[in-house]
PLY file of the C-alpha trace (Angstrom):
ply
format ascii 1.0
element vertex 313
property float x
property float y
property float z
element edge 312
property int vertex1
property int vertex2
end_header
-0.06 0.01 0.29
2.77 1.92 1.12
4.49 1.67 -2.54
1.16 2.00 -4.70
0.95 5.69 -2.93
4.75 6.54 -3.07
4.25 5.93 -7.11
1.48 8.34 -7.25
3.46 10.91 -5.43
6.06 10.28 -7.81
3.80 10.62 -10.71
2.43 13.94 -9.44
5.95 15.26 -8.77
7.18 14.70 -11.68
4.13 16.29 -13.77
4.90 19.44 -11.39
8.79 19.25 -12.38
7.57 19.55 -15.90
7.55 23.28 -16.86
5.17 24.40 -19.39
6.71 27.54 -19.92
10.18 25.82 -20.48
8.80 23.39 -23.10
6.78 26.35 -24.90
10.10 28.78 -24.97
12.41 25.55 -25.85
9.75 24.81 -29.05
9.46 28.77 -29.90
13.93 28.80 -29.63
13.98 25.42 -32.15
11.90 27.35 -34.45
13.77 30.48 -34.29
10.89 32.53 -33.73
10.78 35.82 -31.30
7.98 36.47 -28.62
6.86 39.54 -30.66
6.21 37.16 -33.57
3.82 34.37 -31.44
1.86 37.39 -29.92
1.38 38.65 -33.93
0.42 34.98 -35.01
-2.29 34.19 -32.42
-3.27 37.76 -31.92
-2.24 37.99 -28.07
-0.32 40.70 -26.17
3.33 40.26 -25.37
2.73 40.23 -21.92
0.65 37.17 -22.23
3.44 35.10 -24.09
5.70 35.94 -21.31
3.45 35.08 -18.94
2.96 31.93 -20.64
6.16 31.13 -20.73
7.28 32.09 -17.00
4.23 29.93 -15.69
2.49 33.20 -14.40
-1.03 31.63 -14.63
-2.27 33.52 -11.59
-1.79 36.75 -13.60
-3.73 35.25 -16.77
-7.40 35.08 -17.08
-10.09 31.93 -16.28
-8.79 28.59 -17.36
-10.90 28.65 -20.16
-8.87 31.23 -21.94
-5.32 29.79 -20.81
-6.33 26.78 -22.60
-6.80 28.62 -25.57
-3.43 30.77 -25.38
-1.89 27.18 -24.71
-3.58 25.43 -27.73
-2.79 28.06 -30.38
0.63 29.12 -28.84
1.53 25.06 -29.79
0.11 24.76 -33.31
2.40 27.90 -34.02
5.80 26.33 -32.39
4.41 22.47 -34.10
4.07 20.74 -30.19
1.11 18.30 -29.62
-1.59 20.67 -28.38
-3.79 18.52 -26.42
-0.55 16.84 -24.74
0.26 20.72 -23.42
-3.64 21.61 -22.58
-3.81 17.99 -20.49
-0.52 18.61 -18.79
-1.56 22.20 -17.63
-5.03 20.63 -16.35
-3.22 18.23 -14.49
-0.76 20.58 -12.94
-3.27 23.05 -11.75
-6.44 21.03 -11.44
-5.68 17.72 -9.60
-8.30 16.29 -6.90
-7.40 16.58 -3.42
-7.40 13.38 -1.67
-10.02 13.98 1.12
-10.17 11.74 4.58
-13.20 10.73 5.90
-14.30 12.77 9.17
-14.95 10.79 11.87
-18.14 10.74 13.93
-17.72 11.50 17.45
-19.89 9.12 19.75
-22.62 10.68 21.32
-24.26 9.90 24.68
-27.67 9.48 24.95
-29.80 9.97 28.26
-32.09 7.26 28.98
-34.87 9.66 30.70
-34.52 11.58 27.68
-35.38 8.51 25.80
-38.16 7.74 27.73
-39.89 11.08 28.34
-39.62 11.51 24.09
-41.40 8.15 23.43
-44.54 9.02 25.69
-44.62 12.05 24.71
-45.01 10.31 21.22
-47.57 7.91 22.20
-49.53 10.53 23.52
-50.05 12.38 20.51
-50.54 9.04 18.49
-53.21 8.41 20.56
-55.03 11.80 20.46
-54.80 11.36 16.43
-56.52 8.28 16.24
-59.13 9.16 18.60
-60.01 12.59 16.60
-60.19 10.33 13.38
-62.73 8.19 14.74
-64.67 10.77 16.31
-64.78 12.18 12.73
-65.99 9.07 11.24
-68.62 8.43 13.62
-70.03 12.15 12.46
-69.86 11.43 8.89
-71.56 8.11 9.01
-74.47 9.52 11.03
-74.55 12.14 8.29
-75.25 10.07 5.48
-77.42 7.91 7.49
-79.88 10.85 7.97
-79.77 11.68 4.15
-80.30 7.99 3.35
-83.11 8.10 5.59
-84.91 11.14 4.28
-88.17 10.75 2.12
-87.63 10.80 -1.53
-90.68 11.26 -3.68
-90.91 9.56 -6.90
-92.53 11.74 -9.60
-94.04 9.27 -11.17
-96.29 7.88 -8.24
-97.86 11.27 -7.97
-100.97 12.21 -9.34
-101.39 14.88 -11.41
-104.26 16.99 -12.37
-106.42 16.28 -15.76
-105.48 19.43 -17.61
-101.59 19.24 -16.83
-101.82 15.22 -18.08
-103.39 16.32 -21.41
-101.24 19.36 -22.04
-97.65 16.49 -21.21
-99.29 14.50 -23.76
-99.90 17.03 -26.57
-96.21 18.52 -25.97
-95.25 14.49 -26.31
-97.01 14.15 -29.79
-95.68 17.44 -30.94
-91.79 16.20 -30.29
-92.62 12.92 -31.94
-93.51 14.94 -34.71
-90.66 17.23 -35.12
-88.12 14.38 -34.46
-89.61 12.60 -37.81
-89.72 15.55 -39.73
-85.78 16.50 -38.52
-84.54 12.75 -39.33
-86.30 12.58 -43.13
-84.79 15.80 -44.13
-81.39 15.10 -42.67
-82.09 11.37 -45.15
-83.03 13.96 -47.77
-79.97 15.95 -47.73
-77.54 13.16 -47.54
-78.91 11.77 -50.68
-78.46 14.75 -52.58
-74.60 15.70 -51.73
-72.51 13.79 -54.61
-70.32 10.85 -52.85
-67.22 12.08 -54.76
-66.52 15.22 -52.58
-65.55 13.08 -49.61
-62.85 11.31 -52.01
-61.91 14.71 -52.78
-61.85 15.89 -49.18
-59.76 12.92 -48.45
-56.96 13.50 -50.82
-56.37 16.97 -49.86
-55.08 15.59 -46.47
-51.18 16.10 -46.01
-49.33 12.68 -44.82
-46.11 13.53 -43.08
-44.05 10.01 -43.37
-41.58 9.34 -40.39
-38.51 10.40 -42.37
-39.81 14.24 -42.49
-41.36 14.12 -38.84
-37.38 13.31 -37.75
-35.69 15.50 -40.06
-38.18 18.34 -38.55
-37.48 17.48 -34.84
-33.95 17.73 -36.00
-34.23 21.29 -37.45
-36.13 22.31 -34.31
-33.41 21.14 -32.15
-30.31 22.23 -33.98
-29.57 26.05 -34.08
-30.00 27.93 -37.64
-26.69 27.85 -39.48
-25.76 29.62 -42.55
-22.33 28.04 -44.07
-21.76 30.46 -47.44
-21.76 33.96 -47.81
-20.52 36.04 -51.06
-17.16 37.87 -50.06
-17.35 35.96 -46.55
-14.99 35.30 -43.87
-14.60 32.18 -42.23
-15.68 32.49 -38.49
-14.98 29.15 -36.27
-16.65 29.01 -32.42
-14.89 25.69 -30.40
-17.54 25.23 -27.54
-15.66 24.21 -24.11
-18.90 24.66 -22.24
-22.47 25.17 -22.79
-23.39 28.50 -23.98
-26.34 30.57 -25.69
-25.19 32.37 -28.74
-26.44 34.70 -30.83
-24.01 35.24 -34.33
-25.12 37.79 -37.15
-23.11 39.27 -40.05
-23.22 42.81 -41.73
-26.40 41.99 -44.10
-28.22 40.74 -40.70
-28.17 37.18 -42.06
-28.48 34.96 -38.69
-25.56 32.61 -38.60
-26.26 31.07 -35.88
-28.47 31.00 -32.69
-28.81 28.28 -30.15
-27.78 26.51 -26.80
-24.64 25.03 -28.12
-23.59 21.81 -26.28
-19.78 21.77 -25.21
-17.39 19.86 -27.74
-19.34 21.38 -30.79
-16.83 23.34 -33.34
-18.66 25.23 -35.82
-17.28 26.91 -38.90
-19.13 29.65 -40.38
-19.08 32.30 -42.95
-20.49 35.60 -43.46
-19.60 39.26 -44.30
-18.13 41.11 -41.56
-18.49 42.63 -39.12
-20.07 40.21 -37.26
-22.23 40.75 -34.61
-21.80 38.09 -31.66
-23.56 37.42 -28.42
-22.24 34.83 -25.49
-24.35 33.76 -22.96
-21.11 31.86 -21.15
-18.14 33.72 -22.95
-15.39 31.98 -20.83
-16.74 28.29 -22.38
-15.93 29.70 -25.68
-13.39 29.93 -28.16
-13.41 31.75 -31.63
-11.12 32.05 -34.11
-11.24 34.10 -37.64
-9.78 32.84 -40.40
-7.74 30.51 -38.68
-6.62 33.69 -36.10
-7.28 33.60 -32.15
-9.85 36.41 -31.49
-9.16 37.34 -27.85
-12.92 38.19 -26.20
-11.94 38.35 -22.95
-12.18 42.23 -22.52
-16.17 41.81 -23.39
-16.89 39.29 -20.61
-19.37 40.70 -18.22
-19.36 39.70 -14.41
-22.35 37.37 -15.17
-20.48 35.88 -17.74
-22.24 37.05 -21.06
-20.21 39.25 -23.82
-21.56 41.34 -26.35
-19.06 42.39 -29.28
-18.36 43.04 -32.83
-15.62 40.96 -34.67
-13.76 42.30 -38.31
-10.87 41.93 -39.89
-10.00 44.99 -38.50
-10.33 43.98 -34.74
-7.60 41.11 -35.36
-5.27 43.89 -36.07
0 1
1 2
2 3
3 4
4 5
5 6
6 7
7 8
8 9
9 10
10 11
11 12
12 13
13 14
14 15
15 16
16 17
17 18
18 19
19 20
20 21
21 22
22 23
23 24
24 25
25 26
26 27
27 28
28 29
29 30
30 31
31 32
32 33
33 34
34 35
35 36
36 37
37 38
38 39
39 40
40 41
41 42
42 43
43 44
44 45
45 46
46 47
47 48
48 49
49 50
50 51
51 52
52 53
53 54
54 55
55 56
56 57
57 58
58 59
59 60
60 61
61 62
62 63
63 64
64 65
65 66
66 67
67 68
68 69
69 70
70 71
71 72
72 73
73 74
74 75
75 76
76 77
77 78
78 79
79 80
80 81
81 82
82 83
83 84
84 85
85 86
86 87
87 88
88 89
89 90
90 91
91 92
92 93
93 94
94 95
95 96
96 97
97 98
98 99
99 100
100 101
101 102
102 103
103 104
104 105
105 106
106 107
107 108
108 109
109 110
110 111
111 112
112 113
113 114
114 115
115 116
116 117
117 118
118 119
119 120
120 121
121 122
122 123
123 124
124 125
125 126
126 127
127 128
128 129
129 130
130 131
131 132
132 133
133 134
134 135
135 136
136 137
137 138
138 139
139 140
140 141
141 142
142 143
143 144
144 145
145 146
146 147
147 148
148 149
149 150
150 151
151 152
152 153
153 154
154 155
155 156
156 157
157 158
158 159
159 160
160 161
161 162
162 163
163 164
164 165
165 166
166 167
167 168
168 169
169 170
170 171
171 172
172 173
173 174
174 175
175 176
176 177
177 178
178 179
179 180
180 181
181 182
182 183
183 184
184 185
185 186
186 187
187 188
188 189
189 190
190 191
191 192
192 193
193 194
194 195
195 196
196 197
197 198
198 199
199 200
200 201
201 202
202 203
203 204
204 205
205 206
206 207
207 208
208 209
209 210
210 211
211 212
212 213
213 214
214 215
215 216
216 217
217 218
218 219
219 220
220 221
221 222
222 223
223 224
224 225
225 226
226 227
227 228
228 229
229 230
230 231
231 232
232 233
233 234
234 235
235 236
236 237
237 238
238 239
239 240
240 241
241 242
242 243
243 244
244 245
245 246
246 247
247 248
248 249
249 250
250 251
251 252
252 253
253 254
254 255
255 256
256 257
257 258
258 259
259 260
260 261
261 262
262 263
263 264
264 265
265 266
266 267
267 268
268 269
269 270
270 271
271 272
272 273
273 274
274 275
275 276
276 277
277 278
278 279
279 280
280 281
281 282
282 283
283 284
284 285
285 286
286 287
287 288
288 289
289 290
290 291
291 292
292 293
293 294
294 295
295 296
296 297
297 298
298 299
299 300
300 301
301 302
302 303
303 304
304 305
305 306
306 307
307 308
308 309
309 310
310 311
311 312
């Protein structure tokens, strides 16, 4: 058991000994590039490049932005970007080992237990007594209603004038019913039979494949993939975020709640109007160049900004 713990500690210490900044600096020197050149290539201030090469992650924005910085830096100098991001996560987001808390044994006074049991028993008895009394009151009310005398209207003698009036009314109702039935039969027989088939032919039948396509279209956000004279806008989702993107012609390129792991390539006429509901969870690139939108993020993690070729310089 001690050997396993020692091995884990050795692996953790070896990960911490690897400096991300040294890896980036060595890769940059091997490619014969300067910090200014790297900053220009990935559209970042030089101070951020210096912070990355000195492992000064505390003075950088949130972790989502740092991952984007590392990924774009690695692509410029030609090293594995995924491996570099994984090394950063392992070094700065390792889960601490939480020791189980020890619960102290509590002593209970027998007198308190007995008194509590007695009070509960009394309460239960009172509830049962109240319930029995309530049921007796309800049963007595039901018996009183059942024992009332119900007068049957059929057995009551009616005056002779009322009987004659009722008989005349019944005969009139029978005549009206007969006339209505004859009129309905005549109307049905005069209608052409082909109108029924004509109405049936107008019913639109939706197949299962069409229904599935309609459901998928309603779940996916609106996406326009080609507009004349367009620039390419790449949107990568590290976390879930609501997104609204429109181009200069007010074409809606994307709108909806996007899940993490989705990458969308959009094209349209700049400048792009962009609103993000979770700005730190979204990475944006224009024509392959990283666009840093951290300066537009608000305290509630939303951001609204424009992206054009001029903002990349």
